[in-house]
N, C-alpha and C positions, 0 to 999 in steps of 0.2 A: 504494500500500500504506500502511496506517495504521501509525503508529509504535508502537502497542501493541495487545494482544489485544482481541478483540471483547468477551470477558467482562469485561474491565476497563472498557471504555467503557459497557457495559450496567450495570455496578455503579454507576458514577457517575450515570448517568441514573436508576436506580432509587432511589438515595439522595436525589437532588433531588426526585423526584416523590413519594416516600413522605413526605418531610418536609413538602412542600406539602400533601399530602392530610391528614396529621395536623393540621397547623396550621390549614388553612382549611375542610376538609370535616367533620372529626370534632370535634365540640364536646362532649367528654365530660369532666365535671368530675373524675371519679376518676383521670384520667390525670395531672393536675397539669402541671407544667412539665417537658417532656422535650425532648431534642435528638436528632435522628438524626445519629449521628456517622460512620456508614459503612455500606457494603453490600458483600457478597461474593457473586458469582454463580459457580456451577459452570461449568466449561468447556463443558458441553453446554447451558447456559442454561436448565436445568429447575428448579433450586433456587436460592433467594436467601436469604442470612442478612442481616438488617438489624440493625445495632448501634445501640442507643440508650443515652443516659445520662439519669438523672433528677436533678433538682435536689436532692431529698431522697434520699440513697443508701439509706436504710432502706426506701423505698417501691419499690425496684427490682423485687422479685419480684411485687408487686401490679401494677405497670405492665406487666410482661411477660405476666402472666395476662390482663390486659385487652386488650393488643394481640393476643394469640393468639386471643381470642374475636372481635376485630374484623378479623382477617386476611382473611376472605372479602370483607368490605366494602371494605377497602383494596385488595385484589387486583382486585376488580371495577372500582373507579375507576381503578386503574392500567391496566387493560385498555382503558379508554376513552381514556386519554391516550397510551399507548405502543403503537405498531403493531408487533407481533412475531408470528412464526408460532406460537411457544409462549411463553406468559406464565409466568414462573417461579413456583413455589409459594413462599410467604413464611414464614420463621420469624424470630422476634425473640429477641435476646439482649442482655444488659446489656454495655456496653462497659467493660471493666476498666481501660482506660488512665488514666482520671481517678483511680481509687483507687491505681493503681500510681504515678502522678505524686505524689500526696500522700504515699505511703509513702517515696519517694525524697527528697522535701522534708523529711520528718521525720528521716530518717537524716542528711541534710546539716546540718540544724539541730542535731542531737545532736552531730555532730562539731565544730561551731563552739563549742558550750557546754562541751565537755569540755576545752578548753584551747587550742583554735585550732590554728594551724599555726606552723611555725618560719619561714615565709617572710613577709617584709614585703611589703605591697602595692607598695612602690617597686621591689622586686626583679622584679616581674612585667612592668614596662614598660621 
């Protein structure tokens, strides 16, 4: 028995393969620099959501539109690489984790500039 669910294993595989397909097979200049950060496959393995992040966060919606138009090509290549009874349909979304991390960093930086803390660094160790 495997230590985790099949949908989780398929998610990892799809993330790797879609990233490779985008990087090596699709040479579209309007995509810019994107990273496939994750994939989530439904328990019935029929639907997959692929999360991507763009280097330029203002280009995110444009990248998603382009990936949606390229989804049949990506799915076709994925079908050649991955042998499954049912190949999941692909949808693409922007990964909000990077923006969330920047927001948290901004909040922490703001706390440091407001007056710091009452605890000295020596007290921590």
